[in-house]
VODOLO-516316 format. One record per residue (C-alpha): x, y, z; residue in one letter. Coordinates in nm, 4 decimals. Layout:
<pts>
PT        px        py        pz  aa
PT         X         Y         Z   A
...
</pts>
This chain:
<pts>
PT        px        py        pz  aa
PT   -4.0118   -0.1062    3.4023   M
PT   -3.6942    0.1022    3.3394   W
PT   -3.4857    0.2006    3.6234   S
PT   -3.2077    0.4614    3.6480   R
PT   -2.9477    0.1967    3.6183   S
PT   -3.1001    0.0661    3.2954   D
PT   -3.1086    0.4112    3.1540   G
PT   -2.7518    0.4758    3.2502   A
PT   -2.6453    0.1269    3.0896   A
PT   -2.8375    0.2359    2.7761   A
PT   -2.6466    0.5815    2.7588   A
PT   -2.3202    0.4185    2.7968   V
PT   -2.3988    0.1743    2.5084   M
PT   -2.4976    0.4625    2.2956   R
PT   -2.2009    0.6492    2.3856   S
PT   -1.9696    0.3398    2.3310   T
PT   -2.1362    0.2879    1.9912   A
PT   -2.0958    0.6677    1.8860   F
PT   -1.7210    0.6539    1.9834   L
PT   -1.6720    0.3233    1.7815   A
PT   -1.8333    0.4885    1.4884   L
PT   -1.6298    0.8183    1.5106   V
PT   -1.2888    0.6045    1.5452   A
PT   -1.3870    0.4030    1.2357   M
PT   -1.4609    0.7104    1.0297   V
PT   -1.1170    0.8803    1.1467   L
PT   -0.9291    0.5861    1.0769   L
PT   -1.0726    0.5434    0.7247   Q
PT   -1.0313    0.9250    0.6734   G
PT   -0.6533    0.9146    0.7490   C
PT   -0.6028    0.6183    0.4904   G
PT   -0.5967    0.3249    0.7320   F
PT   -0.6830   -0.0070    0.5687   H
PT   -0.6291   -0.3456    0.6977   L
PT   -0.3470   -0.5241    0.5171   R
PT   -0.3213   -0.8744    0.3858   G
PT   -0.7075   -0.9093    0.3623   D
PT   -0.7468   -0.9155   -0.0248   H
PT   -0.9721   -1.1820   -0.1878   A
PT   -0.7216   -1.3085   -0.4511   L
PT   -0.8514   -1.6094   -0.6486   P
PT   -0.6501   -1.9231   -0.6339   E
PT   -0.6559   -1.9441   -1.0258   Q
PT   -0.3817   -1.6818   -1.0464   I
PT   -0.1536   -1.9056   -0.8424   S
PT    0.1529   -1.9383   -0.8706   P
PT    0.2504   -1.6171   -0.9958   V
PT    0.5920   -1.4965   -1.1604   Q
PT    0.6852   -1.1459   -1.0857   I
PT    0.8642   -0.9848   -1.3679   T
PT    1.0051   -0.6476   -1.4820   G
PT    1.1755   -0.5495   -1.1428   I
PT    1.4937   -0.6723   -0.9599   D
PT    1.3982   -0.9657   -0.7787   R
PT    1.6534   -0.8671   -0.4974   F
PT    1.4734   -0.5210   -0.4369   S
PT    1.2790   -0.4314   -0.1341   D
PT    0.9709   -0.3581   -0.3283   F
PT    0.9932   -0.7132   -0.4970   H
PT    1.0469   -0.8702   -0.1568   R
PT    0.7472   -0.6880   -0.0216   K
PT    0.5158   -0.7789   -0.3088   L
PT    0.6309   -1.1497   -0.2966   R
PT    0.5586   -1.1820    0.0774   F
PT    0.2346   -1.0077    0.0377   A
PT    0.1218   -1.2417   -0.2340   L
PT    0.2209   -1.5215   -0.0327   M
PT    0.0323   -1.3894    0.2888   D
PT   -0.2786   -1.4009    0.0738   N
PT   -0.2357   -1.7686   -0.0167   G
PT   -0.0844   -1.7004   -0.3664   I
PT    0.2242   -1.9206   -0.4608   G
PT    0.5380   -1.7615   -0.6177   I
PT    0.7058   -1.9205   -0.9118   A
PT    1.0118   -1.7984   -1.1009   D
PT    0.9861   -2.0097   -1.4270   G
PT    0.7865   -2.2377   -1.6258   A
PT    0.5819   -2.3518   -1.3330   D
PT    0.4277   -2.0029   -1.3239   A
PT    0.0340   -1.9727   -1.4159   R
PT    0.0277   -1.6098   -1.4416   T
PT    0.2844   -1.3249   -1.4609   Q
PT    0.2526   -1.0117   -1.2704   L
PT    0.4394   -0.7659   -1.5038   V
PT    0.5805   -0.4387   -1.3337   L
PT    0.6880   -0.1585   -1.5496   Q
PT    0.8517    0.1791   -1.4729   G
PT    0.8873    0.1430   -1.0969   Y
PT    1.0517    0.4558   -0.9935   R
PT    1.0969    0.7114   -0.7169   G
PT    1.0662    1.0830   -0.7421   K
PT    1.1671    1.3646   -0.5164   E
PT    1.0745    1.7172   -0.5251   F
PT    1.1322    2.0338   -0.3103   V
PT    0.8181    2.1747   -0.2059   T
PT    0.9197    2.4549    0.0386   A
PT    1.2138    2.6689    0.0906   L
PT    1.3276    2.8231    0.4316   D
PT    1.4154    3.1945    0.4794   Q
PT    1.7780    3.1385    0.3490   E
PT    1.6296    2.9803    0.0180   G
PT    1.7244    2.6234    0.1274   K
PT    1.5089    2.3205    0.0869   A
PT    1.2952    2.2825    0.3975   A
PT    1.0260    2.0376    0.2562   E
PT    1.0302    1.7636    0.0190   Y
PT    0.7691    1.5385   -0.1578   E
PT    0.8563    1.1852   -0.2107   L
PT    0.6720    0.9614   -0.4671   S
PT    0.6920    0.6039   -0.5795   R
PT    0.5165    0.5091   -0.9163   V
PT    0.4573    0.1738   -1.0816   V
PT    0.2699    0.0396   -1.3678   S
PT    0.1420   -0.3171   -1.3522   F
PT   -0.0669   -0.5824   -1.5347   S
PT   -0.1435   -0.9437   -1.4820   L
PT   -0.1652   -1.2029   -1.7519   R
PT   -0.1932   -1.5745   -1.8177   E
PT    0.1674   -1.6857   -1.8735   K
PT    0.0742   -1.9596   -2.1197   A
PT   -0.1701   -1.7620   -2.3445   T
PT   -0.0746   -1.4092   -2.2740   G
PT   -0.4379   -1.3198   -2.2037   Q
PT   -0.4629   -1.0133   -1.9871   V
PT   -0.6287   -1.0777   -1.6615   L
PT   -0.5737   -0.7291   -1.5212   V
PT   -0.5187   -0.4372   -1.7775   P
PT   -0.2047   -0.2217   -1.7314   S
PT   -0.2447    0.0546   -1.4655   R
PT   -0.0338    0.3004   -1.3150   Q
PT   -0.0269    0.3561   -0.9431   L
PT    0.1229    0.6534   -0.7441   E
PT    0.1777    0.7041   -0.3833   R
PT    0.3131    1.0479   -0.2435   R
PT    0.4186    1.1872    0.1029   S
PT    0.5918    1.4925    0.2173   L
PT    0.8496    1.5376    0.4728   Y
PT    1.0520    1.8320    0.6394   A
PT    1.4083    1.8788    0.6557   D
PT    1.5662    1.9577    1.0059   A
PT    1.8439    2.1992    0.9106   P
PT    1.9774    2.2356    1.2709   L
PT    2.0407    1.8851    1.3331   T
PT    2.0172    1.7145    1.0017   G
PT    2.0099    1.4146    1.1916   F
PT    1.7333    1.1518    1.1231   G
PT    1.6547    1.2932    0.7892   I
PT    1.7976    0.9948    0.6044   T
PT    1.6118    0.7553    0.8552   L
PT    1.2839    0.9772    0.8173   Q
PT    1.3214    0.9447    0.4396   R
PT    1.3790    0.5741    0.4431   A
PT    1.0776    0.5151    0.6534   E
PT    0.8492    0.7149    0.4265   I
PT    0.9958    0.5316    0.1325   V
PT    0.9023    0.1885    0.2935   A
PT    0.5541    0.3137    0.3711   Q
PT    0.5014    0.4237    0.0038   L
PT    0.6148    0.0931   -0.1166   E
PT    0.3852   -0.0859    0.1504   D
PT    0.0907    0.1241    0.0321   Q
PT    0.1771    0.0481   -0.3453   L
PT    0.1811   -0.3231   -0.2762   V
PT   -0.1437   -0.3028   -0.0988   N
PT   -0.2963   -0.0873   -0.3987   D
PT   -0.1525   -0.3555   -0.6388   I
PT   -0.3051   -0.6336   -0.4540   L
PT   -0.6501   -0.4355   -0.4049   S
PT   -0.6617   -0.3837   -0.7803   A
PT   -0.6038   -0.7329   -0.8822   I
PT   -0.8768   -0.8419   -0.6301   S
PT   -1.1247   -0.5953   -0.7519   L
PT   -1.0521   -0.6728   -1.1096   S
PT   -1.0925   -1.0394   -1.0829   L
PT   -1.4199   -1.0543   -0.8915   R
</pts>
């Protein structure tokens, strides 16, 4: 039969399961996703990344993310496929003013269009699509200190999210 300790243990297990479920829902709701876990087919390897400065942070992040997912990178004739990036750009808008009419809050965004095609034949494997990520940040008018750092961190996060979005789109398109 059941004893009080069995009932208490069952209650603890139910509570733990409930808390794990709540944590999972909250993490998904805030946009959390595991990175580096994309089912990219080996058939696209090696990939040549074109259309963006190869020394840019965004190119570097994309290159490392592809390699972390088992995809080789090639710069020339050795490439099987081309990941064509177009229109990578950043935008910044003022979204709120303070009492003195000065900018108090900004919206940063990063936009990129991409497609994936076979290099030899030009066959489109993933049709062109545009991705955009946005984020808000507030100005600290009294100190002004840290705004540049905060902005740089947000830009880095937006780029990381775009890289993740590109890999997800490729993975879903080639299933």
